[in-house]
C-alpha positions in Angstrom: -36.8 -30.7 82.6 -39.3 -33.2 84.2 -36.5 -35.6 85.2 -34.5 -32.8 86.8 -37.6 -31.6 88.6 -38.4 -35.0 90.0 -34.9 -36.4 90.7 -33.0 -33.3 91.8 -35.2 -30.4 92.8 -38.3 -31.9 94.5 -36.3 -34.1 96.9 -34.7 -30.9 98.4 -38.0 -28.9 98.3 -39.8 -31.8 100.0 -37.9 -31.1 103.3 -39.4 -27.6 103.3 -42.8 -29.0 102.6 -42.5 -31.6 105.3 -41.7 -28.9 107.9 -44.6 -26.7 106.6 -47.1 -29.6 106.9 -46.0 -30.7 110.4 -46.1 -27.1 111.5 -49.6 -26.7 110.2 -50.7 -29.9 112.0 -49.0 -28.7 115.2 -46.8 -31.8 115.4 -43.8 -29.5 115.6 -44.2 -26.1 117.3 -42.8 -22.8 116.2 -40.6 -22.7 119.4 -39.1 -26.1 118.6 -38.4 -25.0 115.0 -36.8 -21.8 116.2 -34.5 -23.8 118.5 -33.6 -26.1 115.5 -33.0 -23.0 113.4 -30.8 -21.5 116.0 -28.7 -24.7 116.4 -28.3 -24.9 112.7 -27.3 -21.2 112.5 -24.8 -21.3 115.4 -23.4 -24.9 115.2 -24.0 -26.5 111.8 -23.9 -23.7 109.3 -20.5 -22.3 110.2 -18.7 -25.6 109.5 -20.4 -25.9 106.1 -19.5 -22.3 105.2 -15.9 -22.9 106.4 -15.6 -26.1 104.3 -16.9 -24.3 101.2 -14.9 -21.1 101.5 -11.6 -22.4 102.8 -11.2 -25.1 100.2 -12.5 -23.5 97.0 -10.0 -22.6 94.3 -10.3 -18.8 94.3 -8.0 -18.7 91.2 -10.7 -20.6 89.2 -13.3 -17.8 89.6 -14.2 -15.4 86.9 -14.4 -12.3 89.1 -15.8 -10.0 86.4 -18.8 -12.5 86.0 -19.3 -12.3 89.8 -19.2 -8.5 89.8 -21.7 -8.5 86.9 -24.0 -10.6 88.9 -23.5 -8.2 91.8 -24.4 -5.3 89.5 -27.7 -7.0 88.7 -28.3 -7.5 92.5 -27.6 -3.8 93.1 -30.1 -2.6 90.5 -32.9 -4.9 91.7 -32.2 -4.0 95.4 -32.4 -0.3 94.8 -35.6 -0.6 92.7 -37.2 -2.9 95.3 -36.3 -0.6 98.2 -37.6 2.5 96.4 -40.8 0.6 95.7 -41.3 -0.6 99.2 -40.3 2.7 100.9 -41.8 5.4 98.7 -44.6 3.7 96.8 -45.9 1.0 99.2 -45.0 3.2 102.2 -43.4 0.5 104.5 -40.9 1.6 107.1 -37.2 1.8 106.4 -36.1 -1.4 108.1 -38.9 -3.5 106.6 -38.3 -2.0 103.2 -34.5 -2.7 103.6 -35.1 -6.4 104.4 -37.9 -6.9 101.8 -35.5 -5.6 99.2 -32.8 -7.9 100.5 -35.3 -10.8 99.9 -35.4 -10.0 96.2 -31.6 -10.4 95.7 -30.4 -12.8 98.4 -31.0 -16.3 97.1 -31.2 -19.5 99.1 -28.0 -20.6 97.5 -26.2 -22.4 100.3 -29.1 -24.5 101.4 -31.1 -24.9 98.2 -29.4 -24.1 94.9 -26.0 -25.6 95.9 -27.4 -29.0 96.9 -29.5 -29.1 93.7 -26.7 -28.0 91.4 -24.3 -30.5 93.0 -26.8 -33.3 92.3 -27.1 -32.2 88.7 -23.5 -31.1 87.8 -21.4 -32.7 90.4 -18.9 -30.9 92.6 -16.4 -30.3 89.8 -19.0 -28.7 87.5 -20.4 -26.6 90.3 -17.7 -24.0 90.6 -19.9 -21.0 89.5 -22.4 -21.7 92.3 -19.6 -22.0 94.9 -18.3 -18.7 93.5 -21.6 -16.9 94.0 -22.0 -18.5 97.4 -18.6 -17.0 98.3 -19.8 -13.6 97.0 -23.2 -13.7 98.8 -21.7 -15.0 102.1 -18.6 -12.8 102.2 -20.0 -9.6 100.7 -23.8 -9.4 100.5 -24.7 -11.2 103.7 -22.0 -9.3 105.6 -23.3 -6.0 104.1 -26.9 -6.7 105.3 -25.9 -7.8 108.8 -23.8 -4.7 109.3 -26.1 -2.2 107.6 -29.2 -3.5 109.5 -27.4 -3.4 112.8 -26.4 0.2 112.1 -29.9 1.2 111.1 -31.3 -0.3 114.3 -28.7 1.1 116.6 -28.3 4.6 115.0 -27.3 6.2 118.3 -24.8 3.5 119.2 -21.1 4.2 118.7 -19.1 2.6 116.0 -17.1 0.7 118.6 -20.2 -0.8 120.1 -21.4 -1.9 116.7 -18.1 -3.5 115.8 -18.1 -5.3 119.2 -21.6 -6.6 118.6 -20.9 -7.7 115.0 -17.6 -9.4 116.0 -19.7 -11.9 117.9 -21.7 -13.0 114.9 -20.7 -16.6 114.2 -21.3 -16.5 110.4 -19.3 -13.3 109.9 -16.4 -14.8 112.0 -16.6 -18.0 110.0 -16.5 -16.2 106.7 -13.4 -14.1 107.7 -11.6 -17.2 109.1 -12.4 -19.3 106.1 -11.1 -16.7 103.6 -7.9 -16.1 105.6 -7.3 -19.9 105.8 -7.9 -20.2 102.1 -5.4 -17.4 101.3 -2.8 -19.0 103.6 -2.5 -22.0 101.4 -2.8 -24.4 104.3 -4.7 -27.7 104.2 -7.1 -29.0 106.7 -5.8 -32.0 108.6 -8.0 -35.1 108.1 -9.6 -35.3 111.6 -10.6 -31.7 111.5 -12.1 -32.0 108.0 -14.0 -35.2 109.0 -15.4 -33.4 112.1 -16.5 -30.4 110.0 -18.1 -32.6 107.3 -19.9 -34.6 110.0 -21.2 -31.4 111.6 -22.3 -29.8 108.4 -24.0 -32.8 106.8 -27.4 -32.1 108.2 -27.3 -28.3 107.8 -29.5 -27.9 104.7 -32.1 -30.5 105.8 -32.5 -29.2 109.3 -32.6 -25.5 108.3 -35.1 -26.1 105.5 -37.3 -28.2 107.8 -37.2 -25.6 110.5 -38.0 -22.9 108.0 -41.0 -24.8 106.8 -42.4 -25.1 110.3 -41.8 -21.4 111.0 -43.4 -20.3 107.7 -46.4 -22.5 108.4 -47.6 -19.9 110.8 -47.8 -17.2 108.2 -50.7 -16.4 105.8 -50.4 -17.8 102.3 -52.5 -15.1 100.7 -50.2 -12.8 98.7 -50.6 -9.1 99.3 -49.6 -6.4 96.7 -46.2 -6.2 98.3 -45.6 -9.9 98.3 -46.8 -10.2 94.6 -44.6 -7.4 93.4 -41.5 -8.5 95.3 -41.9 -12.2 94.3 -42.1 -11.1 90.7 -38.9 -9.0 91.1 -37.1 -12.0 92.6 -38.3 -14.7 90.2 -38.3 -12.7 87.0 -36.6 -9.3 87.5 -33.3 -10.6 89.0 -32.7 -13.6 86.6 -33.7 -11.7 83.5 -31.4 -8.8 84.4 -28.5 -11.0 85.4 -28.9 -13.1 82.2 -28.9 -10.0 80.1 -25.8 -8.5 81.8 -23.9 -11.8 81.7 -24.6 -12.2 78.0 -22.2 -9.4 77.1 -19.3 -10.9 79.0 -16.4 -13.0 77.9 -16.3 -16.1 80.1 -17.4 -19.7 79.7 -21.1 -20.3 78.9 -21.4 -22.5 82.0 -20.9 -19.4 84.1 -23.8 -17.7 82.4 -26.0 -20.7 82.9 -25.3 -21.4 86.5 -25.3 -17.8 87.7 -28.6 -17.3 86.0 -29.8 -20.5 87.6 -28.8 -19.1 91.0 -30.5 -15.8 90.3 -33.8 -17.7 89.5 -33.7 -19.5 92.9 -36.0 -18.7 95.8 -35.4 -16.0 98.4 -33.1 -17.0 101.2 -34.2 -17.2 104.8 -31.6 -14.7 106.0 -33.8 -11.7 105.5 -36.4 -13.4 107.6 -33.8 -14.4 110.2 -32.4 -10.9 110.4 -35.9 -9.5 110.7 -36.7 -11.8 113.7 -33.4 -10.9 115.3 -34.1 -7.2 115.2 -37.9 -7.3 115.8 -38.8 -6.2 112.3 -42.3 -7.1 110.9 -42.1 -10.5 109.1 -45.7 -10.6 107.9 -44.7 -9.7 104.3 -41.1 -11.1 104.3 -42.2 -14.7 105.1 -44.7 -15.0 102.3 -42.1 -13.8 99.8 -39.9 -16.7 100.8 -42.9 -19.2 100.6 -44.1 -18.1 97.2 -40.7 -17.8 95.6 -39.9 -21.3 96.9 -43.0 -22.8 95.3 -42.9 -20.9 92.0 -39.2 -21.3 91.4 -39.6 -25.1 91.1 -40.5 -24.9 87.5 -38.1 -22.1 86.4 -35.2 -23.9 88.1 -36.1 -27.2 86.3 -36.3 -25.4 83.0 -33.0 -23.5 83.4 -31.1 -26.5 84.8 
């Protein structure tokens, strides 16, 4: 556990910490970090997503295991949204994105690099599978649903036109279609995509650290409850549901590892995009990032 924590998890986490510290010291400003984050989102992240989704062997996935993971996500999301909206009395959009933070794990930029270091690319198929699920289904669902909640009076045609310009959604669609076509990337294109995507995780985590440095670290009741739902509720429920299935034990272990990861930054990014209050969303990301260090080391 200690060796995995020191050799595989802390090196990735340190990039987030570096951004947080430099942000606190005003060495890097929030505006600069937002620019970095935007570049990573628009330019660097799509090639990484395309490489992962276009080349993964879809036939090697245990789809029932993925759907079981999704069932756990659905239960935790509904419970978290109900808590935020009807007990804690937050508005609909904030409750929607707070609940998203309890089920959308930082898989692409945090769990995937760590699990690749530990298990190698060949042993990392379950994480790539859940990355595919989260990117193609869960992220797309939240981008579309949030846009529709914000633009309730807009026509469906306007919503579709707006969403069609989203680079991540376009990349996901193109990557899956390319995968299903059976075609292979030509070497120069693959090299260019690999070169572009190489710094995605580091730049995004660094920028996120800077942006989060401007938020209060003091956990409120909402932050405490949702962090607990993310760090304990989701992995415990997912582990319990996966335990009744008939698939390799490695899928149980790695999907539970993913469920125990920190909240992803996408809820925060969507909130910023649509002007939703981030005062409670950001601390959930911070606290789950810190507290998940030890559970990830134990589960790995």
